C-alpha positions as CSV (number, residue, x, y, z in Angstrom):
1,X,-0.1,-0.1,0.0
2,X,2.8,2.4,0.8
3,X,4.4,1.6,-2.4
4,X,1.4,2.0,-4.2
5,X,1.0,5.8,-2.7
6,X,4.6,6.5,-3.2
7,X,4.5,5.5,-6.8
8,X,1.2,7.5,-7.2
9,X,2.7,10.5,-5.5
10,X,5.8,10.4,-7.9
11,X,3.5,10.2,-11.1
12,X,1.6,13.0,-10.0
13,X,4.5,15.0,-9.1
14,X,6.2,14.4,-12.7
15,X,2.8,15.3,-14.3
16,X,2.6,18.4,-12.5
17,X,6.1,19.3,-13.0
18,X,6.1,19.0,-16.9
19,X,2.8,21.0,-16.8
20,X,4.1,23.7,-14.9
21,X,7.5,24.0,-16.5
22,X,6.2,25.8,-19.8
23,X,4.2,28.1,-17.9
24,X,5.7,31.9,-17.3
25,X,4.6,32.4,-13.7
26,X,6.7,35.8,-13.2
27,X,9.2,34.0,-10.7
28,X,12.6,33.8,-10.6
29,X,12.7,30.3,-10.0
30,X,10.7,27.4,-8.6
31,X,10.4,24.1,-7.2
32,X,7.3,21.6,-6.7
33,X,7.9,19.4,-3.7
34,X,5.2,17.1,-1.6
35,X,4.7,17.6,2.1
36,X,3.7,14.1,3.2
37,X,2.2,15.4,6.2
38,X,0.0,18.0,5.2
39,X,-0.5,15.7,2.0
40,X,0.0,18.7,-0.6
41,X,2.2,19.5,-3.5
42,X,3.7,23.0,-2.7
43,X,4.9,25.4,-5.4
44,X,7.9,27.1,-3.7
45,X,8.7,30.3,-5.6
46,X,11.4,32.8,-5.4
47,X,8.8,35.9,-5.9
48,X,9.4,39.7,-5.1
49,X,6.4,39.5,-2.6
50,X,3.4,37.9,-1.2
51,X,0.9,39.3,-3.9
52,X,3.6,38.2,-6.9
53,X,3.3,34.7,-5.0
54,X,-0.5,34.5,-4.9
55,X,-0.7,35.7,-8.6
56,X,1.6,33.0,-9.7
57,X,0.0,30.2,-7.7
58,X,-3.6,31.3,-8.8
59,X,-2.0,31.3,-12.6
60,X,-0.1,27.8,-11.8
61,X,-3.4,26.3,-10.6
62,X,-5.5,27.6,-13.4
63,X,-3.0,26.2,-16.0
64,X,-3.5,22.5,-14.6
65,X,-5.8,20.6,-16.6
66,X,-9.0,19.6,-15.0
67,X,-8.3,15.7,-15.3
68,X,-5.1,16.3,-13.4
69,X,-6.9,18.5,-10.8
70,X,-9.5,15.5,-10.4
71,X,-6.7,12.9,-9.9
72,X,-5.1,15.1,-7.0
73,X,-8.5,15.4,-5.5
74,X,-9.2,11.6,-5.8
75,X,-5.7,11.0,-4.2
76,X,-6.8,13.4,-1.2
77,X,-3.6,15.8,-2.3
78,X,-3.8,19.4,-2.0
79,X,-1.8,22.4,-4.1
80,X,-0.4,25.5,-2.5
81,X,2.0,28.1,-3.6
82,X,4.6,29.4,-1.2
83,X,7.3,31.9,-1.4
84,X,10.8,31.3,-0.7
């Protein structure tokens, strides 16, 4: 069961990374990681402030295909942006 969960998280991480790679978020750089305690993918961004972080997070979320959003929901995994 743990292996299945880990494999699913890895698969979703790769698909999210591929999706977000081509989007201009207006940040100086970003990484996507999984917080296993909170069960959320976090898009950590180097931005100029909280407003830009919120803007980039919203743009990233809007750019994720609905089918991938549905898979995240089915796996009970969230998505968030964070300024670094």
